[in-house]
N, CA, C and O atoms as CSV, one atom per row, in Angstrom:
chain,resi,resn,atom,element,x,y,z
A,1,MET,N,N,78.054,126.014,136.270
A,1,MET,CA,C,77.898,125.962,137.234
A,1,MET,C,C,76.969,124.271,137.912
A,1,MET,O,O,75.791,124.140,138.243
A,2,SER,N,N,77.829,123.486,137.903
A,2,SER,CA,C,77.319,122.050,138.644
A,2,SER,C,C,76.534,121.660,140.113
A,2,SER,O,O,76.796,122.261,141.155
A,3,THR,N,N,75.585,120.617,140.034
A,3,THR,CA,C,74.982,121.130,141.714
A,3,THR,C,C,75.858,119.797,142.106
A,3,THR,O,O,76.273,118.866,141.414
A,4,PRO,N,N,75.963,120.087,143.467
A,4,PRO,CA,C,76.653,119.609,144.341
A,4,PRO,C,C,76.303,118.540,144.655
A,4,PRO,O,O,75.572,118.782,145.616
A,5,ILE,N,N,76.315,116.917,144.442
A,5,ILE,CA,C,75.945,115.768,144.930
A,5,ILE,C,C,75.409,115.286,146.561
A,5,ILE,O,O,76.108,115.507,147.550
A,6,ALA,N,N,74.593,114.872,146.604
A,6,ALA,CA,C,74.265,114.797,148.086
A,6,ALA,C,C,74.483,113.027,148.758
A,6,ALA,O,O,74.109,111.876,148.533
A,7,THR,N,N,75.301,113.776,149.641
A,7,THR,CA,C,76.057,112.210,150.895
A,7,THR,C,C,75.107,111.972,151.315
A,7,THR,O,O,74.303,112.870,151.566
A,8,PRO,N,N,74.822,110.602,151.566
A,8,PRO,CA,C,74.215,109.707,152.683
A,8,PRO,C,C,74.867,110.163,154.638
A,8,PRO,O,O,75.881,109.827,155.250
A,9,ASP,N,N,73.961,110.822,154.925
A,9,ASP,CA,C,74.321,110.711,155.847
A,9,ASP,C,C,74.835,109.063,157.472
A,9,ASP,O,O,74.233,108.607,158.443
A,10,THR,N,N,76.243,108.804,156.799
A,10,THR,CA,C,76.674,107.353,157.647
A,10,THR,C,C,76.490,107.447,159.009
A,10,THR,O,O,76.918,106.573,159.762
A,11,GLU,N,N,75.798,108.581,159.468
A,11,GLU,CA,C,75.996,108.374,161.061
A,11,GLU,C,C,74.773,107.600,160.853
A,11,GLU,O,O,74.746,106.785,161.775
A,12,GLN,N,N,73.977,107.478,160.273
A,12,GLN,CA,C,72.390,106.966,160.673
A,12,GLN,C,C,73.069,105.818,161.083
A,12,GLN,O,O,74.239,105.482,160.899
A,13,ASP,N,N,72.103,105.242,161.698
A,13,ASP,CA,C,71.717,103.605,162.218
A,13,ASP,C,C,70.739,102.988,161.403
A,13,ASP,O,O,69.648,103.487,161.677
A,14,LEU,N,N,70.650,102.172,160.569
A,14,LEU,CA,C,69.793,101.531,159.845
A,14,LEU,C,C,69.435,100.117,160.299
A,14,LEU,O,O,70.341,99.322,160.549
A,15,HIS,N,N,68.352,99.825,160.397
A,15,HIS,CA,C,67.595,98.335,160.954
A,15,HIS,C,C,67.114,97.799,159.649
A,15,HIS,O,O,65.966,97.837,159.208
A,16,LEU,N,N,68.586,97.102,158.900
A,16,LEU,CA,C,67.872,96.337,158.063
A,16,LEU,C,C,67.409,95.162,158.037
A,16,LEU,O,O,68.314,94.522,158.574
A,17,SER,N,N,66.191,94.072,157.637
A,17,SER,CA,C,66.120,93.050,158.243
A,17,SER,C,C,65.456,92.143,156.938
A,17,SER,O,O,64.488,92.354,156.207
A,18,ALA,N,N,66.087,91.442,156.986
A,18,ALA,CA,C,65.566,90.591,155.215
A,18,ALA,C,C,63.696,89.730,155.521
A,18,ALA,O,O,63.872,88.657,156.098
A,19,ALA,N,N,62.164,90.001,155.258
A,19,ALA,CA,C,61.637,89.154,155.769
A,19,ALA,C,C,61.628,87.864,155.769
A,19,ALA,O,O,62.214,87.035,155.073
A,20,PRO,N,N,60.767,87.770,156.784
A,20,PRO,CA,C,60.658,85.935,157.096
A,20,PRO,C,C,60.641,85.049,155.877
A,20,PRO,O,O,60.180,85.414,154.795
A,21,LEU,N,N,61.265,83.649,156.155
A,21,LEU,CA,C,61.513,82.993,154.692
A,21,LEU,C,C,59.903,82.405,154.816
A,21,LEU,O,O,59.612,82.548,156.004
A,22,GLU,N,N,58.867,81.871,154.170
A,22,GLU,CA,C,57.795,81.551,154.432
A,22,GLU,C,C,57.873,80.348,153.768
A,22,GLU,O,O,58.482,80.310,152.699
A,23,PRO,N,N,57.413,79.462,154.174
A,23,PRO,CA,C,57.107,78.246,152.940
A,23,PRO,C,C,55.913,78.012,152.201
A,23,PRO,O,O,54.702,78.166,152.354
A,24,TRP,N,N,56.799,77.530,151.242
A,24,TRP,CA,C,55.931,77.524,149.425
A,24,TRP,C,C,55.493,75.636,149.426
A,24,TRP,O,O,56.017,74.765,150.120
A,25,GLN,N,N,54.683,75.522,148.677
A,25,GLN,CA,C,53.712,74.118,148.039
A,25,GLN,C,C,54.333,74.010,146.537
A,25,GLN,O,O,54.547,74.919,145.735
A,26,VAL,N,N,54.493,73.000,146.449
A,26,VAL,CA,C,54.237,72.675,145.219
A,26,VAL,C,C,53.243,71.425,144.885
A,26,VAL,O,O,53.263,70.236,145.204
A,27,VAL,N,N,52.239,72.343,143.986
A,27,VAL,CA,C,51.426,70.630,143.695
A,27,VAL,C,C,51.004,70.627,142.644
A,27,VAL,O,O,50.514,71.424,141.843
A,28,VAL,N,N,51.370,69.095,142.753
A,28,VAL,CA,C,51.349,68.508,141.310
A,28,VAL,C,C,49.105,68.447,141.641
A,28,VAL,O,O,48.492,68.383,142.707
A,29,TRP,N,N,48.723,68.489,140.595
A,29,TRP,CA,C,47.291,67.688,139.856
A,29,TRP,C,C,47.056,66.709,139.371
A,29,TRP,O,O,47.973,66.056,138.874
A,30,ASN,N,N,45.636,66.216,139.337
A,30,ASN,CA,C,45.110,65.108,138.242
A,30,ASN,C,C,45.085,65.583,136.907
A,30,ASN,O,O,44.888,66.730,136.506
A,31,ASP,N,N,45.324,64.495,136.245
A,31,ASP,CA,C,45.030,64.540,135.314
A,31,ASP,C,C,44.944,63.725,134.320
A,31,ASP,O,O,45.824,62.868,134.238
A,32,PRO,N,N,43.500,63.773,132.939
A,32,PRO,CA,C,43.365,62.628,132.431
A,32,PRO,C,C,43.858,62.188,131.354
A,32,PRO,O,O,43.228,61.540,130.518
A,33,VAL,N,N,45.974,62.758,131.228
A,33,VAL,CA,C,46.328,62.506,130.346
A,33,VAL,C,C,47.589,61.676,130.581
A,33,VAL,O,O,47.751,60.555,130.099
A,34,ASN,N,N,48.711,62.486,131.574
A,34,ASN,CA,C,49.735,61.290,132.008
A,34,ASN,C,C,49.325,59.905,132.817
A,34,ASN,O,O,48.782,59.782,133.915
A,35,LEU,N,N,49.779,58.916,131.881
A,35,LEU,CA,C,49.806,57.844,132.855
A,35,LEU,C,C,51.049,58.135,134.556
A,35,LEU,O,O,52.020,58.820,134.875
A,36,MET,N,N,49.835,56.735,135.352
A,36,MET,CA,C,50.236,56.965,136.564
A,36,MET,C,C,52.326,56.514,136.587
A,36,MET,O,O,53.222,57.012,137.267
A,37,SER,N,N,52.365,55.427,135.542
A,37,SER,CA,C,54.192,54.792,135.507
A,37,SER,C,C,54.841,56.650,134.795
A,37,SER,O,O,56.016,56.937,135.026
A,38,TYR,N,N,54.325,57.246,134.337
A,38,TYR,CA,C,54.824,58.638,133.875
A,38,TYR,C,C,55.440,59.202,135.452
A,38,TYR,O,O,56.478,59.179,136.114
A,39,VAL,N,N,54.208,59.644,135.512
A,39,VAL,CA,C,54.194,60.327,137.119
A,39,VAL,C,C,55.204,60.060,137.833
A,39,VAL,O,O,55.965,60.964,138.179
A,40,VAL,N,N,55.377,58.964,138.136
A,40,VAL,CA,C,55.982,57.616,139.282
A,40,VAL,C,C,57.659,58.108,138.228
A,40,VAL,O,O,58.565,58.517,138.953
A,41,ARG,N,N,57.817,58.083,137.486
A,41,ARG,CA,C,59.293,58.346,136.916
A,41,ARG,C,C,59.745,59.686,136.714
A,41,ARG,O,O,60.933,60.007,136.701
A,42,VAL,N,N,58.292,60.855,136.477
A,42,VAL,CA,C,58.938,62.228,136.912
A,42,VAL,C,C,59.435,62.478,138.310
A,42,VAL,O,O,60.369,63.257,138.502
A,43,PHE,N,N,58.740,61.736,139.453
A,43,PHE,CA,C,58.650,62.412,140.397
A,43,PHE,C,C,60.026,62.261,141.179
A,43,PHE,O,O,60.476,63.089,141.971
A,44,ARG,N,N,60.848,60.577,140.671
A,44,ARG,CA,C,62.020,60.217,140.697
A,44,ARG,C,C,62.823,60.509,139.748
A,44,ARG,O,O,63.601,59.574,139.556
A,45,THR,N,N,62.981,61.317,139.114
A,45,THR,CA,C,63.821,61.684,138.014
A,45,THR,C,C,64.081,62.887,138.271
A,45,THR,O,O,65.253,63.158,138.533
A,46,TYR,N,N,63.115,63.909,138.273
A,46,TYR,CA,C,63.527,65.184,138.735
A,46,TYR,C,C,63.544,65.536,140.011
A,46,TYR,O,O,63.978,66.623,140.393
A,47,PHE,N,N,63.019,64.543,140.852
A,47,PHE,CA,C,63.152,65.079,142.901
A,47,PHE,C,C,63.953,63.917,143.535
A,47,PHE,O,O,64.272,64.062,144.715
A,48,GLY,N,N,64.377,62.598,142.795
A,48,GLY,CA,C,65.251,62.510,143.272
A,48,GLY,C,C,64.411,61.115,144.257
A,48,GLY,O,O,65.166,60.270,144.736
A,49,TYR,N,N,62.924,60.971,144.490
A,49,TYR,CA,C,61.935,60.723,145.139
A,49,TYR,C,C,62.818,58.961,145.842
A,49,TYR,O,O,64.038,58.830,145.940
A,50,SER,N,N,62.483,58.607,145.962
A,50,SER,CA,C,62.800,57.499,146.116
A,50,SER,C,C,61.193,56.109,145.099
A,50,SER,O,O,60.016,56.459,145.006
A,51,GLN,N,N,61.644,54.954,144.648
A,51,GLN,CA,C,60.707,54.318,143.956
A,51,GLN,C,C,58.724,54.787,145.206
A,51,GLN,O,O,57.640,55.317,144.958
A,52,GLU,N,N,59.507,54.039,146.623
A,52,GLU,CA,C,57.939,53.882,147.123
A,52,GLU,C,C,57.830,55.810,147.027
A,52,GLU,O,O,57.221,56.352,146.104
A,53,ARG,N,N,58.365,56.419,147.876
A,53,ARG,CA,C,57.658,57.703,148.180
A,53,ARG,C,C,56.969,58.423,146.891
A,53,ARG,O,O,55.862,58.961,146.882
A,54,ALA,N,N,58.108,58.278,145.535
A,54,ALA,CA,C,57.049,58.373,144.223
A,54,ALA,C,C,55.855,57.402,143.807
A,54,ALA,O,O,55.190,57.397,142.771
A,55,THR,N,N,55.816,56.939,144.440
A,55,THR,CA,C,54.570,56.058,144.214
A,55,THR,C,C,53.579,56.703,144.959
A,55,THR,O,O,52.561,57.216,144.495
A,56,GLN,N,N,53.976,56.648,146.344
A,56,GLN,CA,C,53.060,57.524,147.582
A,56,GLN,C,C,51.781,59.122,146.569
A,56,GLN,O,O,50.591,59.357,146.358
A,57,LEU,N,N,52.952,59.638,146.340
A,57,LEU,CA,C,52.999,61.049,145.703
A,57,LEU,C,C,51.774,61.124,144.752
A,57,LEU,O,O,50.816,61.897,144.772
A,58,MET,N,N,52.179,59.756,143.631
A,58,MET,CA,C,51.095,59.198,142.498
A,58,MET,C,C,49.935,59.121,143.023
A,58,MET,O,O,48.919,59.745,142.714
A,59,LEU,N,N,50.091,58.346,143.825
A,59,LEU,CA,C,48.599,57.972,144.151
A,59,LEU,C,C,47.396,58.745,144.761
A,59,LEU,O,O,46.219,58.794,144.402
A,60,ALA,N,N,48.165,59.436,145.971
A,60,ALA,CA,C,47.554,60.948,146.066
A,60,ALA,C,C,46.939,61.850,144.567
A,60,ALA,O,O,45.841,62.316,144.262
A,61,VAL,N,N,48.107,61.796,143.977
A,61,VAL,CA,C,47.185,62.693,143.320
A,61,VAL,C,C,46.044,62.384,142.028
A,61,VAL,O,O,45.323,63.188,141.437
A,62,HIS,N,N,46.183,60.953,141.854
A,62,HIS,CA,C,45.027,60.171,141.224
A,62,HIS,C,C,44.017,60.099,142.204
A,62,HIS,O,O,42.941,60.643,141.958
A,63,HIS,N,N,44.230,59.371,143.541
A,63,HIS,CA,C,42.677,58.856,144.342
A,63,HIS,C,C,42.230,60.775,145.286
A,63,HIS,O,O,41.118,61.173,145.631
A,64,GLU,N,N,43.418,61.412,145.403
A,64,GLU,CA,C,42.260,62.955,146.406
A,64,GLU,C,C,42.911,64.263,145.398
A,64,GLU,O,O,43.284,65.356,145.824
A,65,GLY,N,N,42.927,63.736,143.752
A,65,GLY,CA,C,43.167,64.743,142.979
A,65,GLY,C,C,44.450,65.525,143.291
A,65,GLY,O,O,44.687,66.034,142.195
A,66,HIS,N,N,45.329,65.890,144.045
A,66,HIS,CA,C,46.464,66.614,143.917
A,66,HIS,C,C,47.595,66.579,144.998
A,66,HIS,O,O,47.136,66.761,146.126
A,67,ALA,N,N,49.064,66.377,144.955
A,67,ALA,CA,C,49.811,65.820,145.707
A,67,ALA,C,C,51.020,67.555,146.022
A,67,ALA,O,O,51.610,68.405,145.356
A,68,ILE,N,N,50.755,67.171,147.520
A,68,ILE,CA,C,52.050,68.337,147.651
A,68,ILE,C,C,53.794,66.978,147.729
A,68,ILE,O,O,54.184,65.899,148.174
A,69,VAL,N,N,54.306,68.525,146.681
A,69,VAL,CA,C,55.413,67.426,145.970
A,69,VAL,C,C,56.552,67.737,146.373
A,69,VAL,O,O,57.530,66.991,146.337
A,70,ALA,N,N,56.523,69.073,146.868
A,70,ALA,CA,C,57.687,70.235,147.790
A,70,ALA,C,C,57.403,70.773,148.063
A,70,ALA,O,O,56.427,71.183,147.434
A,71,THR,N,N,57.730,71.458,149.174
A,71,THR,CA,C,57.798,72.570,149.904
A,71,THR,C,C,59.290,73.394,150.499
A,71,THR,O,O,60.163,73.014,151.280
A,72,GLY,N,N,59.090,74.760,149.676
A,72,GLY,CA,C,60.406,75.472,150.205
A,72,GLY,C,C,60.398,77.069,150.105
A,72,GLY,O,O,59.283,77.585,150.187
A,73,PRO,N,N,61.379,77.829,149.956
A,73,PRO,CA,C,60.759,78.949,149.254
A,73,PRO,C,C,60.270,79.526,148.358
A,73,PRO,O,O,60.387,78.921,147.292
A,74,ARG,N,N,59.564,80.803,148.283
A,74,ARG,CA,C,59.180,80.551,146.985
A,74,ARG,C,C,59.597,80.298,145.017
A,74,ARG,O,O,59.067,79.789,144.029
A,75,GLU,N,N,60.817,81.010,145.369
A,75,GLU,CA,C,61.162,81.292,144.205
A,75,GLU,C,C,61.786,79.819,143.563
A,75,GLU,O,O,61.814,79.662,142.342
A,76,THR,N,N,62.308,78.701,144.555
A,76,THR,CA,C,62.841,77.221,144.276
A,76,THR,C,C,61.169,76.575,144.047
A,76,THR,O,O,61.336,75.621,143.288
A,77,MET,N,N,59.784,76.676,144.344
A,77,MET,CA,C,59.004,76.079,144.018
A,77,MET,C,C,58.753,76.716,142.985
A,77,MET,O,O,57.639,76.240,142.764
A,78,GLU,N,N,58.928,77.451,142.145
A,78,GLU,CA,C,58.474,78.699,141.343
A,78,GLU,C,C,58.853,77.523,139.866
A,78,GLU,O,O,58.343,77.235,138.783
A,79,VAL,N,N,60.565,76.983,141.034
A,79,VAL,CA,C,61.260,77.189,139.000
A,79,VAL,C,C,60.934,75.252,139.185
A,79,VAL,O,O,61.240,74.458,138.295
A,80,HIS,N,N,60.112,74.736,140.851
A,80,HIS,CA,C,60.139,73.341,140.511
A,80,HIS,C,C,58.388,72.911,139.796
A,80,HIS,O,O,58.093,71.780,139.408
A,81,ALA,N,N,57.620,73.884,139.777
A,81,ALA,CA,C,56.295,74.304,139.103
A,81,ALA,C,C,56.377,74.266,137.985
A,81,ALA,O,O,55.584,73.718,137.219
A,82,GLN,N,N,57.897,75.167,137.559
A,82,GLN,CA,C,57.223,74.603,135.695
A,82,GLN,C,C,58.860,73.665,135.010
A,82,GLN,O,O,59.451,73.713,133.932
A,83,ALA,N,N,59.069,72.951,136.205
A,83,ALA,CA,C,59.874,71.554,135.672
A,83,ALA,C,C,58.103,70.739,135.580
A,83,ALA,O,O,57.438,70.298,134.643
A,84,MET,N,N,57.914,70.836,136.790
A,84,MET,CA,C,56.509,70.111,136.224
A,84,MET,C,C,55.384,70.185,134.715
A,84,MET,O,O,55.057,69.363,133.859
A,85,HIS,N,N,55.192,71.047,134.875
A,85,HIS,CA,C,54.734,72.076,133.549
A,85,HIS,C,C,55.680,71.561,132.211
A,85,HIS,O,O,55.171,71.311,131.118
A,86,ASP,N,N,57.020,71.457,132.471
A,86,ASP,CA,C,57.921,70.881,131.526
A,86,ASP,C,C,57.804,69.618,130.603
A,86,ASP,O,O,58.014,69.347,129.420
A,87,TYR,N,N,57.225,68.782,132.090
A,87,TYR,CA,C,57.242,67.280,132.077
A,87,TYR,C,C,56.201,67.054,131.609
A,87,TYR,O,O,56.116,65.922,131.134
A,88,GLY,N,N,54.826,68.024,131.489
A,88,GLY,CA,C,53.641,67.707,130.869
A,88,GLY,C,C,52.661,67.630,131.998
A,88,GLY,O,O,51.491,67.933,131.766
A,89,LEU,N,N,53.082,67.194,133.392
A,89,LEU,CA,C,52.283,67.427,134.420
A,89,LEU,C,C,51.744,69.128,134.616
A,89,LEU,O,O,52.347,70.079,134.118
A,90,TRP,N,N,50.242,69.264,135.610
A,90,TRP,CA,C,49.770,70.422,135.910
A,90,TRP,C,C,50.426,70.626,137.434
A,90,TRP,O,O,50.244,69.683,138.205
A,91,ALA,N,N,50.847,71.274,137.715
A,91,ALA,CA,C,51.034,71.793,139.044
A,91,ALA,C,C,51.136,73.542,139.516
A,91,ALA,O,O,51.455,74.595,138.963
A,92,THR,N,N,50.936,73.358,140.080
A,92,THR,CA,C,50.674,75.103,141.161
A,92,THR,C,C,51.695,75.031,142.500
A,92,THR,O,O,52.215,74.090,143.100
A,93,VAL,N,N,51.722,76.391,142.659
A,93,VAL,CA,C,52.766,77.140,143.938
A,93,VAL,C,C,51.731,77.731,144.600
A,93,VAL,O,O,51.140,78.662,144.054
A,94,ARG,N,N,51.268,77.178,146.166
A,94,ARG,CA,C,50.893,77.748,147.124
A,94,ARG,C,C,51.414,78.120,148.481
A,94,ARG,O,O,52.223,77.404,149.072
A,95,ARG,N,N,51.020,79.070,148.896
A,95,ARG,CA,C,51.837,79.445,150.424
A,95,ARG,C,C,51.418,77.972,151.540
A,95,ARG,O,O,50.406,77.293,151.715
A,96,ALA,N,N,52.487,77.980,151.975
A,96,ALA,CA,C,52.165,76.566,152.832
A,96,ALA,C,C,51.442,77.627,153.666
A,96,ALA,O,O,51.602,78.848,153.697
A,97,PRO,N,N,50.518,76.747,154.400
A,97,PRO,CA,C,49.099,76.737,155.632
A,97,PRO,C,C,49.982,77.152,156.866
A,97,PRO,O,O,51.057,76.631,156.572
A,98,ARG,N,N,50.160,77.778,158.063
A,98,ARG,CA,C,50.682,78.463,158.763
A,98,ARG,C,C,50.240,77.067,160.109
A,98,ARG,O,O,50.580,77.212,161.283
């Protein structure tokens, strides 16, 4: 004798909503290994930044110790951080301040 399969109550009204998308940031940190010109080239190649913007970000990394190079959904920022690691840069992902 088999047990009957339970069926969901289709009359029940479900209120499902996705969690709000919170912005996350990719932070690239200064290191003693990579040349400034290489960091500019990585920012231009990977993110498509102009020479001027890539240079500004590289100088922030150099002088301030870090720079926020991208902001967006967490999963995308994790992909970007991994790409920075693949280029040999030190990068982390953090939640953007509200």
